[in-house]
Each structure stands twice: as C-alpha cells, then as structure tokens.
N, C-alpha and C positions, 0 to 999 in steps of 0.2 A: 266449463270446468277445466280439468287438466289431463294431459296425456302423461301417464307414468311409464317409467322404464320397466321392461319385462326382463326379469333375471333368468339366467340360463342354468342348465343342470349342474354346472360347476359350483354354484352358490349353495352352501350348506342349508340355507333357509328352506329350500325346496324339500328337504328330507325331514323336516320337523313337523310335528302334529300341531294343527291350528287350534286356537281357543274358541270355545263357544261364544257367540255374541249375546250379551245380556242387556246392553244399552241400545235402544232403538231411538237414536237422537240425530241431530243435524250432522254430526261427524260421520255417522254410518251412511246417511243419505249422500254426503259429499264423496265418501269412498266409493259408493255404488255408481255415482255419476262419473267419477274418474275412471272406474273400471269399464263402464259402457263406452266412454270416449276412447280409452286405450284399446279396447277390443275392436271397435269400429275402425280405428286407424291401422290396426295390425292385419286386418283382413281374416282373422281367425274366426272360429265358431264358438269357442268358450274361453273363459278366463276365470281363474280362481285367485282370490286375494294373495295367497302365498307367492304367486307368480310375479307380483309387483312388490314383494318383500313384506307383506302384511300378514301376520299369522293369525288371521281371523277366518271363521267359517262362512265365507261369502263367495258366491259364484254368479257369473253372468253368462248366459247362453243366447246366441243369436245366429240363426241360420240364414239371415238376410231375407227371410220370407215370414209370412204370418204363420206362426206355429200354434196359434190359439185353437185352431181346429183339431189339433192333436192333444192338447192338454186341457181343453174344455174351458179355458178362460181367455179373455181378451188381453193378452200380454205380449209385448215385444219391446225390448228383449226380455227374456225370462230371467228373473232375479231370484236366487235361492239363498236364504239365510239359514244357517244351521241345518243343511239338508241331510236327510237320512234315507237310504234306500230301504224300503220296507218289503218289497216283493221283487222277485226276478223270475223269469221263465224263458224257456227256449234258448237257442244258441245261434249266433251268427259270426261270420268272420268279417272284420272291418279293416279298412286301411286307415291307420291313424298316424297323425303327426302331433306335434306339440309346439306351441309358441316358445317354450323353454328349451326345446331341442331343435333349433332351426335347421331345416334342410334334411331332417331325418324322418323317415316314414317306415312303418312296419305293418304286418298283418297280425291282428290280435283277435282272440275269441272273446266275445262279449255276449251278454244275454240279449235275446231278441226283444224282450219286453221288460220294462222296469217301472215300478211305482215309487215315487219319492214324496216324502213329507218334508216340508220346509216352511219357513216363515218369510213374510215379506218385510219391507223396510219399516213397517209399523209394528211388527211383532205378531201379526195375525198368522195363524197356521193354515196352510193349504196342502192339498194332496194333488200331485201331478201324475197323470198316467199317459204314457207315450203311445197309446194304442194306434196302430197303423203307421207309425213313423219310426222304424228301427234306428235310423241315425241318431235320434234323440236319446234312445236307450244307451247308445255308446257314449254320447256326450255326458249324460247324467253320470255314468260310471267313471269316465275319464276325469271329469272335473271334481267329483266328490273325492276321488282318490288323492288328488292334489292336497286336499285338506288333511290327509293323514300321512303326507310325505311320500306318496307313491307316484312314480312316473310310469307311463305306459310301457316303457322299456323294461320295467321290472317283471313284467309278465312273460310268459312263454311266447315271445314274439319272433316272427321271421322278419328281420329288417330287409327292406327293399333296396336294391341298388338303384342308382340314378337311371340306368337304362330301363329297368323294370318299371320304375315310376313313370318315366317318359312314355313308355309303350302303353301303360294304363290310361294315360291322359289323352291319347290319340282317339279321335272319333272312330267308332266301330266300322264305318263304311269306307275307310281308307285302306 
C-alpha cells in the first residue's frame, strides 16, 4: 500500500470533527491499509485518519504485540471504524506523546478501563474491552479524541522536559 504523511499540530485539519463512515468499500480498505503501513513506519502506537489529513472516523492501534488477549478477538492491529467509548472507569496517569506533536510528551489522566463499540472494515459492529491492559484504555481515548479535533495537550497535562523523559527511559537498575 502507501505510506502517508502525518500532519502536525499546526495543521487546522487536526482541530476539525471527523465524519462518520457510511461506505464500507474498497476505498475504506485502502485507507486502512495505508494507515497500518504509516503507523508501522512511524513506530507509534495509534493513528487516527485525521492525522493523515482524512476527516473520517477511522483508527488503527498496534502495540507491536498480540492484543487479542485483551480485547477478546484475534486482531492485530486493531482497526476501529466509527468508534464510540461507551464505558469508562477508574483512573490512571499515563505518559503520552503524539505522532502529530513530535518530540512532545506529557503526563495525562485517563480512565483505567474503557469499553469501545466500533465497526470493522465490513461494517460489522464489535465491542472491545481493554480488561487487564490499561495502556489500551489510554490509546482508545487518545485516538478517538483525534476524531473530534482534540489533542492530548488540550487536557490538563504536565508536559515533560527532555531531561525528565530521558530519566524515565533509563532502566530502573542503573
């Protein structure tokens, strides 16, 4: 497929609300394949269609491991079309960054557990529960917010300095 350019926070498209997807056709499948390729090349965890300049409600999430044990379905990467968060519970602090905000990371509060309803590329509805894998809850929230023009930095975030981030990346036994 194709690697798409990821737009950055200066681009006004990232602040617009995405349209619901109603056509489950070959053009949607191509978009999703391009998003998968772009995400893989970027090294990120998630990518929403607005981040490649497409105002459609589509998300791809890939932790580089098999997340099927957490969502109860054999899926890698996870594709969410028209996702809606239907339940949230608990609280956690996460370190987040964003492919559209390169080099910027912050600490943000997110739910510990999230349940999402979404469609697949064929239009079939699925429910995904992140039981036992809190980073997936954070990714669900982060990526679905992109579909409404919201960046992680719009929350009450404490942005990290390069030194803080570097020290967090050091192995604990040093």
